[in-house]
LOTOR-697927 format. One record per residue (C-alpha): residue number from 0; residue in three letters; x, y, z. Coordinates in Angstrom, 2 decimals, always signed. Example, Ala and Ser with C-alpha at 12.3 -4.5 7.8 and 13.67 -1.06 7.14 Angstrom:
% LOTOR-697927
0, ALA, +12.30, -4.50, +7.80
1, SER, +13.67, -1.06, +7.14
This chain:
% LOTOR-697927
0, MET, -31.10, -21.37, -22.11
1, ARG, -32.25, -21.85, -18.55
2, ILE, -29.91, -19.52, -16.67
3, LEU, -29.28, -19.56, -12.92
4, HIS, -27.68, -16.59, -11.14
5, LEU, -25.78, -17.60, -7.99
6, VAL, -25.98, -14.63, -5.61
7, GLY, -25.23, -13.87, -1.97
8, SER, -22.46, -14.87, +0.39
9, ALA, -21.58, -17.68, +2.73
10, ALA, -19.28, -15.36, +4.69
11, SER, -20.86, -12.01, +5.59
12, ASP, -23.79, -9.65, +5.14
13, PHE, -21.45, -7.17, +3.43
14, TYR, -20.59, -9.65, +0.69
15, CYS, -24.30, -10.54, +0.39
16, ASP, -25.10, -6.88, -0.26
17, LEU, -22.18, -6.51, -2.65
18, SER, -23.19, -9.61, -4.60
19, ARG, -26.79, -8.44, -4.89
20, LEU, -25.64, -4.97, -5.99
21, TYR, -23.66, -6.38, -8.91
22, ALA, -26.20, -9.05, -9.89
23, GLN, -29.43, -7.06, -9.83
24, ASP, -28.92, -5.40, -13.22
25, CYS, -28.09, -8.68, -14.95
26, VAL, -31.00, -10.87, -13.83
27, THR, -34.06, -10.95, -16.09
28, ALA, -37.59, -12.14, -15.35
29, ASP, -36.96, -15.44, -17.17
30, ASP, -33.87, -16.33, -15.14
31, HIS, -33.59, -18.39, -11.95
32, ILE, -31.91, -17.06, -8.82
33, ALA, -30.21, -19.01, -6.05
34, TYR, -29.49, -16.76, -3.07
35, VAL, -27.12, -17.95, -0.31
36, THR, -26.85, -16.27, +3.09
37, PRO, -24.05, -16.42, +5.71
38, ASP, -26.00, -18.98, +7.76
39, GLY, -25.66, -21.41, +4.83
40, ARG, -29.35, -21.29, +3.92
41, TRP, -30.55, -21.23, +0.32
42, ARG, -33.42, -19.24, -1.18
43, PHE, -34.82, -19.09, -4.70
44, PRO, -36.49, -15.65, -4.92
45, ALA, -38.40, -14.31, -7.89
46, ASP, -36.08, -11.28, -7.99
47, LEU, -33.44, -9.61, -5.83
48, GLY, -35.70, -6.99, -4.26
49, PRO, -36.17, -7.00, -0.46
50, ASP, -39.79, -8.17, -0.68
51, ALA, -38.95, -11.14, -2.91
52, LEU, -36.02, -12.13, -0.70
53, ALA, -38.20, -11.97, +2.41
54, ALA, -40.93, -14.05, +0.76
55, ALA, -38.61, -16.78, -0.54
56, VAL, -38.57, -20.07, +1.38
57, SER, -35.40, -20.58, +3.43
58, MET, -33.90, -24.03, +2.83
59, ALA, -31.19, -26.08, +4.48
60, PRO, -28.20, -26.71, +2.18
61, ALA, -29.26, -30.25, +1.27
62, ASP, -32.79, -29.13, +0.41
63, GLY, -31.49, -26.13, -1.50
64, ILE, -29.17, -28.27, -3.59
65, ALA, -31.99, -30.74, -4.31
66, HIS, -34.20, -27.85, -5.43
67, LEU, -31.39, -26.53, -7.59
68, VAL, -30.97, -29.86, -9.35
69, ALA, -34.73, -30.10, -9.94
70, LEU, -34.68, -26.75, -11.78
71, GLY, -32.73, -28.37, -14.61
72, VAL, -30.73, -25.25, -15.43
73, ASP, -28.32, -25.22, -18.36
74, VAL, -25.71, -22.79, -17.04
75, MET, -24.85, -20.80, -13.92
76, VAL, -23.62, -17.19, -13.74
77, PRO, -21.64, -16.60, -10.50
78, HIS, -22.06, -13.36, -8.56
79, MET, -20.53, -14.39, -5.22
80, PHE, -17.45, -12.45, -4.07
81, CYS, -16.55, -14.16, -0.78
82, VAL, -13.88, -16.88, -0.79
83, PRO, -16.37, -19.73, -0.13
84, GLY, -18.55, -18.38, -2.93
85, THR, -15.75, -18.24, -5.47
86, THR, -14.34, -21.65, -4.51
87, THR, -16.58, -24.10, -2.63
88, TYR, -19.83, -23.08, -4.32
89, ARG, -18.31, -23.13, -7.81
90, ALA, -16.89, -26.58, -7.04
91, LEU, -20.40, -27.71, -6.11
92, PHE, -21.54, -26.92, -9.65
93, ASP, -18.59, -28.88, -11.02
94, LEU, -19.78, -31.83, -8.93
95, LEU, -23.36, -31.42, -10.16
96, GLY, -22.21, -31.20, -13.77
97, ILE, -23.71, -27.73, -14.28
98, PRO, -21.44, -25.48, -16.36
99, TYR, -20.74, -21.94, -15.22
100, VAL, -19.21, -18.79, -16.63
101, GLY, -15.72, -17.82, -15.52
102, SER, -12.69, -19.40, -13.91
103, THR, -12.36, -22.57, -11.87
104, PRO, -12.34, -22.68, -8.05
105, ALA, -8.59, -23.32, -8.05
106, VAL, -7.91, -20.23, -10.16
107, MET, -10.27, -18.12, -8.05
108, ALA, -8.50, -19.24, -4.87
109, LEU, -5.15, -18.40, -6.45
110, THR, -6.13, -14.89, -7.49
111, ALA, -7.90, -14.15, -4.20
112, ASN, -4.54, -14.59, -2.49
113, LYS, -2.57, -11.51, -3.54
114, PRO, +0.91, -12.85, -2.67
115, TRP, +0.26, -16.04, -4.69
116, ALA, -1.08, -14.11, -7.68
117, ARG, +1.84, -11.68, -7.77
118, ALA, +4.34, -14.54, -7.52
119, ILE, +2.71, -16.33, -10.47
120, VAL, +2.58, -13.29, -12.75
121, ALA, +6.11, -12.24, -11.77
122, ALA, +7.36, -15.67, -12.87
123, ALA, +5.62, -15.00, -16.20
124, GLY, +7.65, -11.84, -16.73
125, VAL, +5.19, -9.24, -15.46
126, ASP, +6.60, -6.44, -13.30
127, VAL, +5.41, -6.45, -9.67
128, PRO, +6.47, -4.05, -6.91
129, GLU, +8.92, -5.41, -4.35
130, GLY, +7.01, -6.77, -1.39
131, GLU, +6.82, -9.09, +1.60
132, LEU, +4.19, -11.18, +3.39
133, LEU, +3.71, -10.54, +7.10
134, ARG, +2.08, -12.57, +9.86
135, PRO, +0.95, -11.09, +13.20
136, GLY, +4.05, -9.98, +15.12
137, ASP, +6.24, -9.59, +12.02
138, ARG, +7.88, -6.25, +11.36
139, PRO, +7.99, -4.83, +7.83
140, THR, +11.34, -4.31, +6.14
141, VAL, +10.02, -2.48, +3.07
142, ALA, +11.03, +1.15, +3.39
143, PRO, +8.20, +3.71, +3.17
144, PRO, +6.42, +4.84, +1.16
145, ALA, +4.69, +1.46, +1.00
146, VAL, +1.20, +0.06, +0.53
147, VAL, -0.24, -2.22, +3.21
148, LYS, -3.07, -4.53, +2.15
149, PRO, -4.76, -7.65, +3.57
150, ALA, -3.52, -10.70, +1.68
151, ASP, -6.95, -11.98, +0.67
152, ALA, -9.54, -9.20, +1.14
153, ASP, -11.48, -7.61, -1.70
154, ASN, -12.58, -4.10, -2.74
155, SER, -9.57, -2.44, -1.05
156, LEU, -10.75, -3.27, +2.46
157, GLY, -7.94, -2.42, +4.88
158, VAL, -5.64, -0.91, +2.25
159, ALA, -3.44, +1.97, +3.43
160, LEU, -0.53, +4.04, +2.17
161, VAL, +2.32, +4.31, +4.69
162, ARG, +4.69, +7.26, +4.26
163, SER, +6.73, +6.80, +7.46
164, ARG, +7.66, +3.88, +9.68
165, GLU, +5.54, +5.39, +12.46
166, ASP, +2.47, +4.85, +10.25
167, TYR, +3.03, +1.11, +9.97
168, GLU, +1.51, +0.17, +13.34
169, ALA, -1.97, +1.57, +12.63
170, ALA, -1.96, +0.39, +9.01
171, LEU, -1.00, -3.18, +9.95
172, ALA, -3.56, -3.29, +12.77
173, SER, -6.29, -2.29, +10.33
174, ALA, -5.18, -4.76, +7.65
175, PHE, -5.02, -7.67, +10.13
176, THR, -8.69, -7.14, +11.00
177, HIS, -9.49, -8.32, +7.46
178, SER, -6.96, -11.13, +7.01
179, SER, -4.56, -13.36, +8.93
180, SER, -1.68, -12.22, +6.71
181, VAL, -0.75, -8.89, +5.17
182, LEU, +1.10, -7.92, +2.01
183, VAL, +3.41, -4.91, +2.13
184, GLU, +4.53, -3.56, -1.26
185, ARG, +6.78, -0.75, -2.39
186, TYR, +4.65, +2.23, -3.37
187, VAL, +4.85, +2.92, -7.09
188, GLU, +4.89, +6.71, -7.46
189, LEU, +1.88, +7.71, -9.44
190, GLY, +1.84, +8.22, -13.09
191, ARG, -1.56, +6.62, -13.71
192, GLU, -3.73, +3.70, -12.58
193, VAL, -5.66, +1.58, -15.09
194, ARG, -7.62, -1.64, -15.40
195, CYS, -7.42, -4.00, -18.35
196, GLY, -10.08, -6.52, -19.33
197, VAL, -9.33, -9.61, -21.41
198, LEU, -11.90, -11.71, -23.28
199, VAL, -11.53, -15.18, -24.77
200, ARG, -13.15, -15.11, -28.22
201, ASP, -12.80, -18.05, -30.61
202, GLY, -9.83, -19.28, -28.61
203, GLU, -7.96, -15.96, -28.86
204, LEU, -7.22, -13.43, -26.12
205, VAL, -8.78, -10.06, -26.93
206, CYS, -7.68, -7.13, -24.78
207, LEU, -10.27, -4.40, -24.27
208, PRO, -9.80, -0.61, -24.06
209, LEU, -8.36, +0.35, -20.69
210, GLU, -10.33, +2.06, -17.95
211, GLU, -8.42, +4.75, -16.03
212, TYR, -9.18, +6.02, -12.55
213, ALA, -8.71, +9.41, -10.94
214, VAL, -6.23, +8.64, -8.14
215, ASP, -4.33, +10.91, -5.73
216, ASP, -2.18, +8.18, -4.14
217, VAL, -3.95, +4.79, -3.82
218, ARG, -7.51, +3.65, -4.45
219, ASP, -9.01, +2.66, -1.11
220, TYR, -12.38, +1.29, -0.07
221, ALA, -14.05, +4.72, -0.13
222, ASP, -13.04, +5.17, -3.77
223, LYS, -14.97, +2.05, -4.76
224, ILE, -18.02, +1.51, -2.53
225, ASP, -20.24, +3.73, -0.38
226, ARG, -23.40, +3.33, +1.67
227, THR, -26.61, +5.05, +0.59
228, ALA, -28.96, +6.86, +2.97
229, ASP, -31.10, +3.72, +3.33
230, GLY, -28.07, +1.56, +4.21
231, GLY, -27.59, -0.05, +0.78
232, LEU, -24.36, -0.23, -1.18
233, ARG, -23.44, +2.12, -4.02
234, LEU, -20.62, +1.80, -6.56
235, VAL, -18.61, +5.02, -6.40
236, ALA, -16.30, +4.66, -9.41
237, LYS, -19.09, +4.50, -11.99
238, ASN, -19.15, +8.09, -13.15
239, THR, -17.08, +10.02, -15.66
240, PRO, -15.11, +12.29, -13.27
241, ARG, -13.69, +9.26, -11.45
242, ALA, -13.26, +6.77, -14.30
243, TRP, -13.01, +6.95, -18.07
244, ILE, -12.06, +4.82, -21.07
245, VAL, -8.53, +5.36, -22.41
246, ASP, -8.09, +5.99, -26.13
247, PRO, -6.56, +2.74, -27.53
248, SER, -3.92, +4.85, -29.32
249, ASP, -2.56, +5.98, -25.95
250, PRO, +1.09, +4.79, -25.63
251, VAL, +0.34, +3.05, -22.33
252, THR, -2.18, +0.67, -23.94
253, GLU, +0.14, -1.79, -25.70
254, PRO, +2.46, -2.51, -22.72
255, VAL, -0.56, -2.98, -20.44
256, TRP, -2.21, -5.30, -22.96
257, GLU, +0.96, -7.38, -23.18
258, ALA, +1.17, -7.64, -19.39
259, ALA, -2.54, -8.52, -19.13
260, ARG, -2.21, -11.34, -21.66
261, ARG, +0.70, -12.77, -19.68
262, CYS, -1.33, -12.54, -16.45
263, HIS, -4.39, -14.25, -17.99
264, VAL, -2.35, -17.18, -19.29
265, ALA, -0.14, -17.54, -16.22
266, LEU, -3.07, -17.57, -13.80
267, GLY, -5.16, -19.94, -15.94
268, ALA, -8.19, -17.66, -16.27
269, ARG, -11.22, -18.69, -18.36
270, ASP, -13.70, -16.70, -20.46
271, TYR, -12.58, -13.28, -19.18
272, SER, -10.19, -11.60, -16.75
273, LEU, -9.55, -8.20, -15.25
274, PHE, -6.27, -6.76, -13.96
275, ASP, -5.23, -3.58, -12.17
276, PHE, -1.96, -1.88, -13.09
277, ARG, -0.07, +1.07, -11.70
278, ILE, +1.73, +3.07, -14.38
279, ASP, +4.88, +4.76, -13.08
280, ARG, +6.18, +8.11, -14.27
281, ASP, +8.21, +6.41, -16.99
282, GLY, +5.12, +4.71, -18.43
283, ARG, +6.01, +1.24, -17.07
284, PRO, +3.05, -0.90, -15.90
285, TRP, +3.24, -2.67, -12.52
286, PHE, +0.78, -5.45, -11.62
287, LEU, -1.38, -4.71, -8.58
288, GLU, -4.02, -7.44, -8.51
289, ALA, -6.37, -9.66, -10.48
290, GLY, -10.16, -9.57, -10.35
291, LEU, -11.75, -12.41, -12.29
292, TYR, -15.30, -11.08, -12.07
293, CYS, -17.94, -9.87, -14.49
294, SER, -21.57, -9.35, -13.50
295, PHE, -22.71, -8.76, -17.12
296, ALA, -24.62, -5.69, -16.01
297, PRO, -24.35, -2.48, -18.09
298, ALA, -22.17, -0.82, -15.43
299, SER, -19.86, -3.83, -14.99
300, VAL, -16.26, -2.85, -15.82
301, ILE, -15.74, -5.50, -18.49
302, ALA, -19.11, -4.65, -20.04
303, VAL, -18.15, -0.97, -20.20
304, MET, -14.80, -1.83, -21.79
305, ALA, -16.45, -4.21, -24.26
306, LYS, -18.96, -1.53, -25.28
307, ALA, -16.05, +0.83, -25.99
308, ALA, -14.60, -1.90, -28.24
309, GLY, -17.88, -2.21, -30.15
310, ILE, -19.04, -5.41, -28.41
311, PRO, -22.68, -5.09, -27.22
312, LEU, -23.57, -6.42, -23.78
313, ASP, -25.96, -9.08, -25.12
314, GLU, -23.23, -10.40, -27.42
315, LEU, -20.71, -10.41, -24.56
316, PHE, -23.14, -12.37, -22.37
317, ARG, -24.18, -14.84, -25.07
318, THR, -20.55, -15.57, -25.95
319, ALA, -19.69, -16.33, -22.32
320, LEU, -22.74, -18.57, -21.86
321, ALA, -22.09, -20.48, -25.08
322, SER, -18.43, -20.98, -24.19
323, SER, -19.38, -22.39, -20.78
324, VAL, -21.91, -24.86, -22.18
325, ARG, -19.60, -25.88, -25.01
326, ARG, -16.78, -26.49, -22.55
327, SER, -18.96, -28.82, -20.45
328, ARG, -19.78, -30.94, -23.48
């Protein structure tokens, strides 16, 4: 297969760096790369290193799309995290008739909006914390402790735990720097926090072993991403003390799997899905958010979960590619 990796961001340098961080361990020498930058320009570098990116010819969108079509690729693997990347750019490939791995632009837009996603899964019978959507000038009515989060930001940007009403002002001000609307949810007192991956295999939903995170109160931006000494991005939660695979015999597994299946179906996800749940002190899972991403790198969360289930990374990747191509036909 002639594989194209769509990398970069049409929104910010941060999302460009994040996209490249996730994609770099998936791309092989035989693959094609399309790299988009916030100015809308396209590049087709030989690899994702700084020298190759600097050497690649910068193209206007029309020229970049023409070059893309001329490559004659069979399938695209998306690595863009910004809203334009998960929606507009995926829709472009629908228009060009090039299949891609993962969910549709409409589903990506739905899950990027946290209030929409929680409303959909709640209607499907999944427990969600009580919450409200605020616009600038609105005052929260949810009694502390509560979690304040931008309605459509990623990687816990602007997320804060509020334990008193006096803390709301600073938390809301921070959250509004990342979004025009803010979600305030009741804080679920910690039992545990886990993620659940779901794969579509032969038309069936297969839930993967859970990944659990070491959490004191809430997972914020610093728990997920950090800057290295040279200014690059580093994934924090990729080491054993902070994250580990849960034994499938753990009593929390089955209720989380059931909730994850409901979320996958209700949201209309394709190929794979990933969901975060808070487990209260009674063992009850509460939906936090959906993340319909997989970079197919060894350290990617779904890849780690699949490995724990006995599914090798190359098999996981081949299955997703074949499903995408088959769907287009």
